[in-house]
VMD Tcl script that builds the backbone (N, CA, C; Angstrom):
set m [mol new atoms 372]
animate dup $m
set s [atomselect $m all]
$s set {name element resname resid chain x y z} {
  {N N MET 1 A 127.855 116.693 170.802}
  {CA C MET 1 A 127.981 117.829 169.932}
  {C C MET 1 A 129.381 117.907 169.348}
  {N N ALA 2 A 130.376 117.662 170.156}
  {CA C ALA 2 A 131.761 117.739 169.688}
  {C C ALA 2 A 132.063 116.636 168.689}
  {N N VAL 3 A 131.451 115.447 168.891}
  {CA C VAL 3 A 131.692 114.324 167.988}
  {C C VAL 3 A 131.130 114.642 166.597}
  {N N ILE 4 A 129.943 115.248 166.531}
  {CA C ILE 4 A 129.327 115.590 165.253}
  {C C ILE 4 A 130.165 116.641 164.537}
  {N N THR 5 A 130.618 117.650 165.240}
  {CA C THR 5 A 131.456 118.685 164.641}
  {C C THR 5 A 132.747 118.086 164.112}
  {N N TYR 6 A 133.339 117.174 164.878}
  {CA C TYR 6 A 134.573 116.528 164.452}
  {C C TYR 6 A 134.339 115.706 163.185}
  {N N LYS 7 A 133.249 114.972 163.100}
  {CA C LYS 7 A 132.951 114.137 161.945}
  {C C LYS 7 A 132.697 114.996 160.703}
  {N N ILE 8 A 131.989 116.096 160.861}
  {CA C ILE 8 A 131.722 116.980 159.724}
  {C C ILE 8 A 133.023 117.599 159.225}
  {N N SER 9 A 133.869 118.052 160.151}
  {CA C SER 9 A 135.133 118.653 159.724}
  {C C SER 9 A 136.027 117.617 159.057}
  {N N GLN 10 A 136.031 116.382 159.543}
  {CA C GLN 10 A 136.822 115.321 158.907}
  {C C GLN 10 A 136.290 115.013 157.512}
  {N N PHE 11 A 134.981 115.043 157.353}
  {CA C PHE 11 A 134.391 114.808 156.037}
  {C C PHE 11 A 134.832 115.886 155.045}
  {N N VAL 12 A 134.795 117.148 155.475}
  {CA C VAL 12 A 135.216 118.252 154.616}
  {C C VAL 12 A 136.690 118.121 154.278}
  {N N VAL 13 A 137.516 117.811 155.269}
  {CA C VAL 13 A 138.953 117.668 155.045}
  {C C VAL 13 A 139.229 116.508 154.113}
  {N N ASN 14 A 138.600 115.382 154.337}
  {CA C ASN 14 A 138.836 114.207 153.504}
  {C C ASN 14 A 138.347 114.399 152.068}
  {N N SER 15 A 137.257 115.119 151.890}
  {CA C SER 15 A 136.703 115.225 150.543}
  {C C SER 15 A 137.416 116.274 149.702}
  {N N PHE 16 A 138.003 117.296 150.311}
  {CA C PHE 16 A 138.635 118.338 149.497}
  {C C PHE 16 A 140.160 118.326 149.566}
  {N N ILE 17 A 140.716 118.177 150.699}
  {CA C ILE 17 A 142.167 118.261 150.816}
  {C C ILE 17 A 142.839 117.044 150.202}
  {N N PHE 18 A 142.302 115.888 150.410}
  {CA C PHE 18 A 142.944 114.690 149.899}
  {C C PHE 18 A 142.515 114.361 148.465}
  {N N HIS 19 A 141.677 115.193 147.886}
  {CA C HIS 19 A 141.275 115.032 146.490}
  {C C HIS 19 A 141.494 116.363 145.772}
  {N N PRO 20 A 142.747 116.648 145.379}
  {CA C PRO 20 A 143.023 117.955 144.771}
  {C C PRO 20 A 142.348 118.168 143.426}
  {N N GLU 21 A 141.934 117.104 142.743}
  {CA C GLU 21 A 141.256 117.290 141.467}
  {C C GLU 21 A 139.932 118.026 141.650}
  {N N LYS 22 A 139.299 117.863 142.808}
  {CA C LYS 22 A 138.064 118.601 143.077}
  {C C LYS 22 A 138.365 120.091 143.197}
  {N N TRP 23 A 139.489 120.415 143.828}
  {CA C TRP 23 A 139.877 121.821 143.938}
  {C C TRP 23 A 140.205 122.380 142.561}
  {N N ASN 24 A 140.870 121.603 141.716}
  {CA C ASN 24 A 141.207 122.070 140.371}
  {C C ASN 24 A 139.950 122.344 139.565}
  {N N ASP 25 A 138.982 121.425 139.631}
  {CA C ASP 25 A 137.730 121.635 138.908}
  {C C ASP 25 A 137.000 122.867 139.419}
  {N N LEU 26 A 136.968 123.014 140.721}
  {CA C LEU 26 A 136.301 124.169 141.323}
  {C C LEU 26 A 137.020 125.453 140.928}
  {N N GLY 27 A 138.342 125.426 140.971}
  {CA C GLY 27 A 139.117 126.608 140.601}
  {C C GLY 27 A 138.930 126.977 139.137}
  {N N GLN 28 A 138.866 125.983 138.262}
  {CA C GLN 28 A 138.657 126.256 136.846}
  {C C GLN 28 A 137.276 126.847 136.601}
  {N N LYS 29 A 136.280 126.322 137.287}
  {CA C LYS 29 A 134.928 126.856 137.117}
  {C C LYS 29 A 134.847 128.299 137.586}
  {N N ILE 30 A 135.496 128.584 138.701}
  {CA C ILE 30 A 135.471 129.947 139.239}
  {C C ILE 30 A 136.182 130.904 138.297}
  {N N THR 31 A 137.364 130.496 137.798}
  {CA C THR 31 A 138.090 131.387 136.891}
  {C C THR 31 A 137.346 131.578 135.585}
  {N N GLN 32 A 136.657 130.560 135.086}
  {CA C GLN 32 A 135.866 130.717 133.879}
  {C C GLN 32 A 134.731 131.706 134.088}
  {N N LYS 33 A 134.072 131.609 135.229}
  {CA C LYS 33 A 132.971 132.536 135.518}
  {C C LYS 33 A 133.492 133.968 135.627}
  {N N ILE 34 A 134.627 134.142 136.290}
  {CA C ILE 34 A 135.196 135.482 136.466}
  {C C ILE 34 A 135.596 136.062 135.119}
  {N N THR 35 A 136.255 135.271 134.271}
  {CA C THR 35 A 136.667 135.791 132.964}
  {C C THR 35 A 135.466 136.111 132.085}
  {N N GLN 36 A 134.390 135.316 132.180}
  {CA C GLN 36 A 133.186 135.628 131.415}
  {C C GLN 36 A 132.583 136.952 131.873}
  {N N LYS 37 A 132.561 137.171 133.171}
  {CA C LYS 37 A 132.012 138.429 133.691}
  {C C LYS 37 A 132.852 139.614 133.257}
  {N N ILE 38 A 134.180 139.472 133.316}
  {CA C ILE 38 A 135.072 140.566 132.919}
  {C C ILE 38 A 134.918 140.856 131.435}
  {N N LYS 39 A 134.854 139.809 130.612}
  {CA C LYS 39 A 134.678 140.021 129.181}
  {C C LYS 39 A 133.356 140.705 128.881}
  {N N SER 40 A 132.316 140.318 129.587}
  {CA C SER 40 A 131.020 140.926 129.331}
  {C C SER 40 A 130.985 142.380 129.790}
  {N N LEU 41 A 131.747 142.723 130.810}
  {CA C LEU 41 A 131.776 144.097 131.288}
  {C C LEU 41 A 132.604 145.003 130.384}
  {N N PHE 42 A 133.722 144.495 129.884}
  {CA C PHE 42 A 134.654 145.343 129.169}
  {C C PHE 42 A 134.646 145.151 127.658}
  {N N SER 43 A 133.823 144.265 127.147}
  {CA C SER 43 A 133.797 144.086 125.699}
  {C C SER 43 A 132.820 145.086 125.093}
  {N N ILE 44 A 133.372 146.028 124.378}
  {CA C ILE 44 A 132.567 147.049 123.713}
  {C C ILE 44 A 132.788 146.869 122.218}
  {N N ASP 45 A 131.727 146.596 121.503}
  {CA C ASP 45 A 131.813 146.415 120.059}
  {C C ASP 45 A 131.565 147.766 119.406}
  {N N LEU 46 A 132.650 148.398 118.943}
  {CA C LEU 46 A 132.523 149.716 118.337}
  {C C LEU 46 A 131.890 149.660 116.954}
  {N N LEU 47 A 131.925 148.508 116.324}
  {CA C LEU 47 A 131.360 148.355 114.994}
  {C C LEU 47 A 129.904 147.880 115.018}
  {N N PHE 48 A 129.336 147.727 116.195}
  {CA C PHE 48 A 127.975 147.219 116.332}
  {C C PHE 48 A 126.937 148.057 115.589}
  {N N PRO 49 A 126.997 149.399 115.623}
  {CA C PRO 49 A 125.965 150.167 114.896}
  {C C PRO 49 A 125.972 149.899 113.387}
  {N N ILE 50 A 127.156 149.734 112.804}
  {CA C ILE 50 A 127.228 149.471 111.364}
  {C C ILE 50 A 126.711 148.068 111.068}
  {N N ARG 51 A 127.088 147.106 111.915}
  {CA C ARG 51 A 126.587 145.742 111.729}
  {C C ARG 51 A 125.064 145.704 111.859}
  {N N GLN 52 A 124.545 146.435 112.825}
  {CA C GLN 52 A 123.101 146.479 113.031}
  {C C GLN 52 A 122.406 147.118 111.830}
  {N N PHE 53 A 123.025 148.155 111.268}
  {CA C PHE 53 A 122.465 148.803 110.077}
  {C C PHE 53 A 122.402 147.819 108.905}
  {N N LEU 54 A 123.491 147.065 108.697}
  {CA C LEU 54 A 123.517 146.099 107.599}
  {C C LEU 54 A 122.492 144.983 107.805}
  {N N ARG 55 A 122.292 144.584 109.035}
  {CA C ARG 55 A 121.337 143.510 109.318}
  {C C ARG 55 A 119.888 143.982 109.205}
  {N N ASN 56 A 119.665 145.276 109.379}
  {CA C ASN 56 A 118.295 145.802 109.342}
  {C C ASN 56 A 117.857 146.263 107.963}
  {N N ILE 57 A 118.721 146.137 106.956}
  {CA C ILE 57 A 118.327 146.531 105.606}
  {C C ILE 57 A 117.284 145.537 105.104}
  {N N THR 58 A 116.138 146.072 104.719}
  {CA C THR 58 A 115.087 145.211 104.170}
  {C C THR 58 A 115.111 145.318 102.654}
  {N N ILE 59 A 114.862 144.221 102.016}
  {CA C ILE 59 A 114.897 144.166 100.553}
  {C C ILE 59 A 113.474 143.961 100.067}
  {N N ASN 60 A 112.922 145.013 99.456}
  {CA C ASN 60 A 111.534 144.972 98.976}
  {C C ASN 60 A 111.419 145.268 97.491}
  {N N ASP 61 A 112.530 145.534 96.828}
  {CA C ASP 61 A 112.504 145.954 95.438}
  {C C ASP 61 A 113.463 145.076 94.629}
  {N N PRO 62 A 113.020 144.525 93.521}
  {CA C PRO 62 A 113.912 143.678 92.714}
  {C C PRO 62 A 115.118 144.436 92.164}
  {N N LYS 63 A 114.918 145.709 91.828}
  {CA C LYS 63 A 116.037 146.508 91.311}
  {C C LYS 63 A 117.108 146.674 92.391}
  {N N PHE 64 A 116.682 146.945 93.611}
  {CA C PHE 64 A 117.620 147.090 94.727}
  {C C PHE 64 A 118.337 145.766 95.008}
  {N N ALA 65 A 117.609 144.670 94.909}
  {CA C ALA 65 A 118.209 143.353 95.125}
  {C C ALA 65 A 119.251 143.057 94.059}
  {N N HIS 66 A 118.969 143.414 92.802}
  {CA C HIS 66 A 119.944 143.226 91.729}
  {C C HIS 66 A 121.185 144.086 91.960}
  {N N GLN 67 A 120.987 145.314 92.424}
  {CA C GLN 67 A 122.125 146.199 92.705}
  {C C GLN 67 A 123.009 145.606 93.806}
  {N N LEU 68 A 122.380 145.074 94.844}
  {CA C LEU 68 A 123.164 144.457 95.919}
  {C C LEU 68 A 123.954 143.254 95.412}
  {N N CYS 69 A 123.316 142.435 94.593}
  {CA C CYS 69 A 124.006 141.254 94.050}
  {C C CYS 69 A 125.155 141.654 93.132}
  {N N ASP 70 A 125.008 142.775 92.433}
  {CA C ASP 70 A 126.081 143.242 91.565}
  {C C ASP 70 A 127.225 143.890 92.354}
  {N N LEU 71 A 126.876 144.607 93.415}
  {CA C LEU 71 A 127.898 145.315 94.192}
  {C C LEU 71 A 128.717 144.390 95.099}
  {N N ILE 72 A 128.066 143.425 95.704}
  {CA C ILE 72 A 128.752 142.540 96.649}
  {C C ILE 72 A 129.201 141.293 95.895}
  {N N PRO 73 A 130.511 141.068 95.785}
  {CA C PRO 73 A 130.986 139.902 95.019}
  {C C PRO 73 A 130.703 138.591 95.748}
  {N N SER 74 A 130.540 137.533 94.941}
  {CA C SER 74 A 130.280 136.226 95.539}
  {C C SER 74 A 131.566 135.573 96.033}
  {N N GLN 75 A 132.699 135.944 95.456}
  {CA C GLN 75 A 134.003 135.436 95.879}
  {C C GLN 75 A 134.913 136.620 96.139}
  {N N CYS 76 A 135.975 136.368 96.851}
  {CA C CYS 76 A 136.935 137.429 97.135}
  {C C CYS 76 A 137.673 137.800 95.846}
  {N N PRO 77 A 137.613 139.058 95.430}
  {CA C PRO 77 A 138.260 139.438 94.169}
  {C C PRO 77 A 139.781 139.552 94.271}
  {N N PHE 78 A 140.334 139.476 95.453}
  {CA C PHE 78 A 141.771 139.672 95.622}
  {C C PHE 78 A 142.558 138.364 95.599}
  {N N GLU 79 A 141.877 137.241 95.699}
  {CA C GLU 79 A 142.572 135.956 95.727}
  {C C GLU 79 A 143.074 135.635 94.325}
  {N N ARG 80 A 144.381 135.428 94.201}
  {CA C ARG 80 A 144.989 135.186 92.899}
  {C C ARG 80 A 146.121 134.165 93.008}
  {N N ASP 81 A 146.367 133.502 91.895}
  {CA C ASP 81 A 147.565 132.688 91.712}
  {C C ASP 81 A 148.432 133.401 90.680}
  {N N ILE 82 A 149.638 133.761 91.045}
  {CA C ILE 82 A 150.561 134.416 90.129}
  {C C ILE 82 A 151.350 133.315 89.416}
  {N N LYS 83 A 151.148 133.242 88.080}
  {CA C LYS 83 A 151.766 132.177 87.297}
  {C C LYS 83 A 152.703 132.773 86.251}
  {N N ILE 84 A 153.815 132.102 86.039}
  {CA C ILE 84 A 154.738 132.434 84.955}
  {C C ILE 84 A 155.099 131.128 84.260}
  {N N PHE 85 A 154.892 131.098 82.957}
  {CA C PHE 85 A 155.149 129.909 82.148}
  {C C PHE 85 A 154.391 128.683 82.676}
  {N N GLY 86 A 153.182 128.896 83.149}
  {CA C GLY 86 A 152.349 127.792 83.595}
  {C C GLY 86 A 152.638 127.285 84.997}
  {N N LYS 87 A 153.620 127.863 85.675}
  {CA C LYS 87 A 153.936 127.432 87.048}
  {C C LYS 87 A 153.516 128.518 88.026}
  {N N VAL 88 A 152.961 128.084 89.123}
  {CA C VAL 88 A 152.495 129.019 90.147}
  {C C VAL 88 A 153.701 129.508 90.952}
  {N N LEU 89 A 153.940 130.838 90.890}
  {CA C LEU 89 A 155.033 131.415 91.689}
  {C C LEU 89 A 154.619 131.585 93.141}
  {N N PHE 90 A 153.468 132.189 93.337}
  {CA C PHE 90 A 152.938 132.344 94.687}
  {C C PHE 90 A 151.442 132.570 94.624}
  {N N HIS 91 A 150.826 132.436 95.751}
  {CA C HIS 91 A 149.370 132.531 95.888}
  {C C HIS 91 A 149.041 133.695 96.815}
  {N N ILE 92 A 148.183 134.577 96.362}
  {CA C ILE 92 A 147.708 135.680 97.206}
  {C C ILE 92 A 146.435 135.189 97.886}
  {N N PRO 93 A 146.433 135.095 99.218}
  {CA C PRO 93 A 145.246 134.574 99.919}
  {C C PRO 93 A 144.095 135.572 99.877}
  {N N PRO 94 A 142.885 135.100 100.146}
  {CA C PRO 94 A 141.739 136.019 100.156}
  {C C PRO 94 A 141.850 137.009 101.311}
  {N N MET 95 A 141.656 138.262 100.993}
  {CA C MET 95 A 141.762 139.325 101.997}
  {C C MET 95 A 140.414 139.683 102.608}
  {N N CYS 96 A 139.339 139.100 102.092}
  {CA C CYS 96 A 138.009 139.453 102.573}
  {C C CYS 96 A 137.802 139.086 104.038}
  {N N LYS 97 A 138.479 138.051 104.494}
  {CA C LYS 97 A 138.297 137.637 105.888}
  {C C LYS 97 A 138.830 138.686 106.856}
  {N N LEU 98 A 139.665 139.601 106.386}
  {CA C LEU 98 A 140.155 140.669 107.246}
  {C C LEU 98 A 139.122 141.780 107.421}
  {N N ASN 99 A 138.142 141.825 106.528}
  {CA C ASN 99 A 137.085 142.829 106.605}
  {C C ASN 99 A 136.149 142.472 107.759}
  {N N PRO 100 A 135.974 143.385 108.722}
  {CA C PRO 100 A 135.101 143.046 109.862}
  {C C PRO 100 A 133.625 142.918 109.487}
  {N N PHE 101 A 133.242 143.415 108.311}
  {CA C PHE 101 A 131.845 143.341 107.882}
  {C C PHE 101 A 131.624 142.270 106.824}
  {N N TYR 102 A 132.606 141.414 106.605}
  {CA C TYR 102 A 132.524 140.420 105.536}
  {C C TYR 102 A 131.294 139.514 105.712}
  {N N ASP 103 A 131.113 138.966 106.891}
  {CA C ASP 103 A 129.978 138.062 107.125}
  {C C ASP 103 A 128.643 138.769 106.955}
  {N N ASP 104 A 128.577 140.011 107.393}
  {CA C ASP 104 A 127.324 140.758 107.268}
  {C C ASP 104 A 127.010 141.081 105.810}
  {N N LEU 105 A 128.037 141.407 105.030}
  {CA C LEU 105 A 127.818 141.697 103.614}
  {C C LEU 105 A 127.422 140.440 102.838}
  {N N VAL 106 A 128.048 139.318 103.157}
  {CA C VAL 106 A 127.681 138.065 102.504}
  {C C VAL 106 A 126.243 137.695 102.864}
  {N N GLU 107 A 125.869 137.926 104.103}
  {CA C GLU 107 A 124.491 137.654 104.516}
  {C C GLU 107 A 123.504 138.555 103.772}
  {N N LEU 108 A 123.879 139.832 103.582}
  {CA C LEU 108 A 123.014 140.757 102.857}
  {C C LEU 108 A 122.854 140.329 101.401}
  {N N ARG 109 A 123.942 139.899 100.771}
  {CA C ARG 109 A 123.872 139.411 99.391}
  {C C ARG 109 A 122.995 138.154 99.311}
  {N N PHE 110 A 123.141 137.280 100.288}
  {CA C PHE 110 A 122.331 136.064 100.315}
  {C C PHE 110 A 120.846 136.389 100.465}
  {N N ARG 111 A 120.544 137.359 101.319}
  {CA C ARG 111 A 119.131 137.746 101.482}
  {C C ARG 111 A 118.571 138.342 100.196}
  {N N ALA 112 A 119.411 139.114 99.468}
  {CA C ALA 112 A 118.973 139.684 98.190}
  {C C ALA 112 A 118.729 138.578 97.173}
  {N N GLN 113 A 119.600 137.584 97.125}
  {CA C GLN 113 A 119.395 136.472 96.202}
  {C C GLN 113 A 118.139 135.677 96.567}
  {N N CYS 114 A 117.931 135.452 97.850}
  {CA C CYS 114 A 116.720 134.737 98.285}
  {C C CYS 114 A 115.460 135.512 97.923}
  {N N TYR 115 A 115.509 136.822 98.034}
  {CA C TYR 115 A 114.355 137.644 97.654}
  {C C TYR 115 A 114.064 137.491 96.159}
  {N N LEU 116 A 115.129 137.535 95.348}
  {CA C LEU 116 A 114.935 137.419 93.906}
  {C C LEU 116 A 114.372 136.055 93.523}
  {N N VAL 117 A 114.820 135.011 94.183}
  {CA C VAL 117 A 114.352 133.663 93.852}
  {C C VAL 117 A 112.950 133.413 94.406}
  {N N ASP 118 A 112.745 133.731 95.669}
  {CA C ASP 118 A 111.474 133.403 96.330}
  {C C ASP 118 A 110.347 134.338 95.941}
  {N N GLU 119 A 110.575 135.632 95.971}
  {CA C GLU 119 A 109.510 136.604 95.746}
  {C C GLU 119 A 109.299 136.921 94.270}
  {N N CYS 120 A 110.406 137.063 93.541}
  {CA C CYS 120 A 110.297 137.476 92.132}
  {C C CYS 120 A 110.271 136.288 91.179}
  {N N GLY 121 A 110.679 135.130 91.644}
  {CA C GLY 121 A 110.663 133.939 90.812}
  {C C GLY 121 A 111.764 133.900 89.769}
  {N N GLU 122 A 112.851 134.594 90.008}
  {CA C GLU 122 A 113.953 134.621 89.035}
  {C C GLU 122 A 114.897 133.448 89.293}
  {N N GLU 123 A 115.540 133.001 88.239}
  {CA C GLU 123 A 116.565 131.970 88.328}
  {C C GLU 123 A 117.921 132.659 88.330}
  {N N LEU 124 A 118.759 132.298 89.275}
  {CA C LEU 124 A 120.108 132.910 89.325}
  {C C LEU 124 A 121.157 131.957 88.848}
}
mol reanalyze $m
mol bondsrecalc $m
mol representation Tube
mol addrep $m
């Protein structure tokens, strides 16, 4: 009985203590799991109701689809190149990426365009 216990303990010691990379992998996996759990517990999306509202808008009317396509621009209207005498002084980057609803609005515009093309047969 003592010989078996000694052999098992030596196996555990040899496999983990003398191979620290196994401990590093195990430690990384544990910390990843813990951080995922903490993020899932404490991540509260305050903008979720508005995003959900935008995603649940159904497009059933061509007039409404045209209004959406007119209201939501296809490109960022703030991106500009400031030029004097044909030379670019500076570039104003697109500010739309700072909008937390940018992706949802672009998706809504895309759905309106798809409705106009697929259901109404219009060419855009």
